[in-house]
C-alpha positions in Angstrom: 93.6 142.0 75.6 95.9 141.8 78.6 94.3 142.9 81.9 96.7 145.1 83.8 97.3 144.4 87.5 98.3 147.2 90.0 101.1 145.6 92.0 101.9 146.9 95.5 104.3 145.6 98.1 103.7 146.3 101.8 106.5 146.2 104.3 106.6 147.8 107.8 103.2 149.3 107.1 104.4 151.2 104.0 102.9 150.5 100.6 105.5 150.5 97.7 104.5 150.7 94.1 106.2 151.3 90.8 107.9 147.9 90.1 108.6 147.6 86.3 108.7 143.8 86.3 107.0 141.2 88.5 107.1 137.4 88.3 105.4 135.1 90.9 105.4 131.3 90.7 103.0 129.1 92.7 102.9 125.3 92.4 101.2 122.2 93.9 104.8 120.8 94.2 106.2 123.7 96.4 105.7 124.6 100.0 106.8 128.1 99.2 105.9 130.5 96.4 108.8 132.3 94.7 108.8 135.8 93.3 111.1 138.3 91.4 110.6 142.1 91.4 112.5 144.8 89.5 112.5 148.5 89.9 114.4 151.6 88.7 115.8 154.3 90.9 112.8 156.6 90.1 110.4 154.2 91.9 112.8 153.0 94.6 111.7 154.8 97.8 113.6 155.1 101.1 110.9 152.9 102.7 111.7 150.2 100.2 115.2 149.8 101.7 113.6 147.8 104.5 113.1 145.0 102.0 116.8 144.4 102.0 116.7 143.3 105.6 114.4 140.2 105.0 111.4 141.6 106.8 108.0 140.1 106.3 106.3 141.6 103.3 103.1 141.1 101.3 102.5 141.4 97.6 99.1 142.5 96.4 97.6 142.5 92.9 94.6 144.9 92.5 94.2 144.7 96.3 94.2 140.9 96.5 96.9 139.2 98.5 99.1 137.1 96.3 102.2 136.4 98.5 103.3 136.7 102.1 107.0 136.2 102.6 110.4 137.9 102.6 113.3 138.7 100.3 116.0 136.0 99.8 118.3 138.1 97.6 118.7 141.8 96.9 120.7 143.1 93.9 121.5 146.7 93.0 123.3 148.0 90.0 124.4 151.6 89.5 125.8 152.9 86.3 125.8 156.1 84.1 122.3 155.1 83.0 121.0 155.1 86.5 120.2 152.6 89.2 118.3 149.3 88.9 117.2 147.0 91.7 116.1 143.4 91.5 114.7 141.4 94.4 114.0 137.6 94.7 112.2 135.9 97.5 109.8 133.3 98.7 106.7 133.0 100.8 106.9 132.2 104.6 107.3 128.5 104.0 110.9 129.2 103.1 111.8 129.0 106.8 110.4 125.5 107.2 112.2 124.5 104.0 115.5 126.0 105.0 115.7 125.6 108.8 115.9 122.9 111.4 113.6 123.1 114.4 115.8 123.1 117.5 113.3 123.7 120.3 111.4 120.4 120.2 112.9 118.3 122.9 112.7 114.8 121.2 112.0 115.4 117.5 109.3 112.7 117.9 105.5 113.0 117.9 103.3 110.0 118.8 99.7 109.3 118.0 99.0 112.6 116.3 97.9 113.6 112.8 100.4 115.0 110.3 98.9 118.4 110.8 99.3 118.2 114.6 102.9 117.2 114.1 103.6 120.1 111.7 102.1 122.5 114.1 104.1 121.1 117.0 107.4 121.4 115.0 106.5 124.9 113.6 108.7 127.1 115.8 109.0 129.5 112.8 105.4 130.7 112.7 104.8 129.5 109.1 101.3 128.2 109.9 99.9 124.9 108.8 96.4 123.7 107.8 94.6 120.9 106.0 91.4 120.3 104.1 91.7 116.5 104.4 90.5 114.0 107.0 93.8 113.0 108.6 94.2 110.0 110.8 96.7 109.8 113.7 100.0 108.2 113.0 101.7 106.0 115.5 104.9 107.9 115.3 106.5 110.8 113.4 110.2 111.0 113.8 112.5 113.8 112.7 115.9 113.1 111.3 118.6 115.4 112.8 120.0 116.5 109.5 116.7 117.4 107.8 114.8 120.8 107.8 111.3 120.7 109.3 109.5 120.8 105.9 111.3 117.6 104.7 110.1 115.7 107.8 106.5 116.5 107.0 107.0 115.9 103.3 108.3 112.3 104.0 105.1 111.4 105.8 102.9 113.3 103.3 104.3 111.0 100.5 103.4 108.0 102.6 99.8 109.2 102.8 99.5 110.5 99.3 99.2 114.2 100.2 100.8 117.4 99.0 102.2 120.4 100.9 101.1 123.6 99.1 101.9 127.2 99.8 99.0 129.6 100.5 98.8 133.3 99.9 99.1 134.1 103.6 102.5 132.3 103.6 101.1 129.2 105.4 101.3 125.6 104.1 98.3 123.4 103.4 98.3 119.6 103.6 96.0 118.8 100.7 95.0 116.9 97.6 93.4 118.0 94.4 89.7 118.3 95.0 86.4 119.2 93.2 86.7 123.0 93.5 87.2 124.7 90.1 88.0 127.9 88.3 85.1 129.7 86.6 84.9 129.6 82.8 87.0 127.5 80.4 90.2 127.8 78.4 89.7 127.1 74.7 92.4 127.3 72.1 91.6 130.2 69.8 89.4 132.0 72.3 90.2 134.9 74.7 92.1 135.0 77.1 94.2 132.2 75.6 97.2 133.4 73.6 98.6 129.9 73.0 98.4 126.3 74.2 101.0 123.6 74.3 101.4 119.9 75.2 104.6 118.2 76.4 104.5 114.4 76.6 107.6 112.6 78.0 107.1 108.9 77.7 110.2 108.1 79.9 108.3 109.3 82.9 105.7 106.4 82.6 106.8 103.4 84.7 105.2 100.0 85.2 105.3 98.3 87.5 106.2 100.6 90.4 107.6 98.5 93.2 107.9 99.9 96.7 109.9 98.0 99.3 110.1 98.7 103.0 110.7 97.3 106.5 108.6 97.5 109.6 110.0 99.2 112.6 109.2 96.2 114.8 108.4 92.5 114.2 110.2 89.7 112.5 109.7 87.3 109.5 109.3 88.1 105.9 106.0 90.0 106.3 107.8 92.6 108.5 111.4 92.6 107.2 110.8 92.3 103.5 107.7 94.3 102.7 106.8 94.9 99.0 103.9 96.4 97.2 103.4 96.9 93.4 101.2 99.0 91.2 101.0 97.7 87.6 99.2 100.5 85.9 97.3 99.8 82.6 97.5 96.3 81.1 99.0 97.6 77.9 101.9 99.6 79.6 105.4 98.8 78.5 107.5 96.9 81.0 109.6 99.8 82.5 109.9 99.0 86.3 110.7 101.6 89.0 111.9 100.8 92.5 111.1 103.0 95.4 112.5 102.5 98.9 109.9 103.6 101.5 111.2 105.8 104.3 110.1 105.0 107.8 107.4 102.5 108.9 104.6 101.6 106.6 101.6 99.2 107.0 100.9 97.0 104.0 98.0 99.3 103.1 100.2 102.4 103.3 102.8 100.7 101.1 100.2 99.9 98.5 99.0 103.5 98.5 102.6 104.7 98.1 103.1 102.5 95.1 100.0 103.8 93.3 100.8 107.4 94.3 104.3 107.2 92.9 103.1 105.6 89.6 100.4 108.2 89.2 102.8 111.1 89.7 105.5 109.7 87.5 103.0 109.2 84.6 101.2 112.5 85.1 104.3 114.6 85.2 105.3 113.3 81.8 102.0 114.6 80.4 101.9 118.4 80.6 99.2 120.4 78.8 99.8 124.1 79.2 98.3 127.5 78.3 99.6 131.1 78.1 96.8 133.6 78.8 96.5 137.3 79.0 95.2 137.6 82.5 96.1 136.6 86.1 92.4 135.7 86.8 89.6 133.4 85.7 86.3 134.4 84.3 85.0 135.3 87.8 88.0 137.4 88.7 89.7 134.8 91.0 93.5 134.6 90.8 94.8 131.4 89.1 95.2 128.9 92.0 97.0 125.6 91.8 94.9 122.6 92.8 91.7 123.9 91.3 90.1 122.2 88.3 90.1 124.0 84.9 88.1 123.0 81.8 90.7 122.9 79.0 89.9 122.5 75.2 92.5 122.0 72.5 90.9 120.2 69.7 94.1 119.8 67.7 95.7 117.7 70.4 92.5 115.9 71.5 92.1 117.7 74.8 88.6 118.4 76.1 88.2 117.8 79.8 89.0 119.0 83.3 92.6 119.2 84.5 94.1 120.2 87.7 96.0 123.5 87.6 99.5 122.4 88.8 101.8 125.4 88.3 101.1 129.1 87.8 103.6 131.7 86.7 102.3 135.2 86.8 104.2 137.9 84.9 103.8 141.6 84.3 106.3 143.9 82.6 106.1 147.5 81.7 106.8 148.8 78.2 106.2 147.5 74.8 107.4 144.6 72.6 108.1 141.0 73.4 107.5 140.1 77.1 105.7 143.3 77.9 102.2 143.3 79.4 100.3 141.0 81.8 100.6 137.3 81.2 100.1 134.0 83.0 101.6 130.6 82.1 99.5 127.7 83.3 100.6 124.0 83.5 98.0 121.3 84.0 98.1 117.6 85.1 95.6 114.8 85.3 93.7 115.4 88.6 94.7 111.9 89.8 98.3 113.0 89.9 97.4 115.3 92.8 95.2 112.8 94.6 92.0 113.8 92.9 89.4 111.9 90.8 89.1 111.5 87.0 88.3 114.8 85.4 85.1 115.1 83.5 85.4 115.2 79.7 86.5 113.3 76.6 90.2 113.9 76.2 92.4 111.4 74.4 93.5 108.5 76.6 97.1 109.5 76.4 96.3 112.3 78.8 95.2 109.9 81.6 97.7 108.9 84.3 95.6 105.7 85.1 93.3 104.8 88.0 92.8 107.1 90.9 94.0 106.5 94.5 
């Protein structure tokens, strides 16, 4: 049975309710959550008009903060049947994704961690944090044409980290860890409505070759760097070439090769579940990056996976699409920088050795 969520939006201190349709997407791959809201004229209050102006807003589910952000697009349609309003937006990270920092005098940060660099470039007030032990980098250099988020993302790829949107709108530099959701998702048992698996073998590449060039120095070791990650011994020969951006040590180049191979393989292996609740067995909202115990005996799945993408949906009415639902996509924890998940799933669901 679906568990109904009371959705409220707060803008300028006013609480707005009565949205007939809500959809919120949160992913380990995105620095900003996205959302869509729909309302009819009967529930569209004068205070709600402030949403059109792009002011900061919060979305709550049963009193728990889900998104802090602003509206990207407002649409209103008026007909003989009445008025309907639809809103789409993203969390605060949208400003770092869309905009170029113009206040930093040099666009260069030396001998600071990636977090310190992000905080120094963050003239938008997005907010940055990390749960990782980051080492100082010799230099972080912005490119004039790229938004602030893309600068930090380039160096995150180098280090094997991900930039993930948080409910308060900030962005965390992170990897999949050992924290987990309560309970388990088992095919045929509540709250699971259905389970699926999508395996795309074209995503699996071996070897993955990363080539780069040091910023200074001469000779082959500095001008023609190369690192390879072969994957499993039995993998088909399907090479991929990655050109590393910026300056990499040999160790960093090798990390990049393994990181790219793991992500390519894991994103071609997608277990999923559709469930009738936005929350786990302990009442925590589904959160990307946490481990979930997943069992699908028919497909040979019985182990821990990292929750990669969450789509939360709620729609009033009856029939197909109505009610409270969540679509969950999982990946091998190693694809997000974690360790091998406990369990006995078929080997096809493994992306290979961890970082």
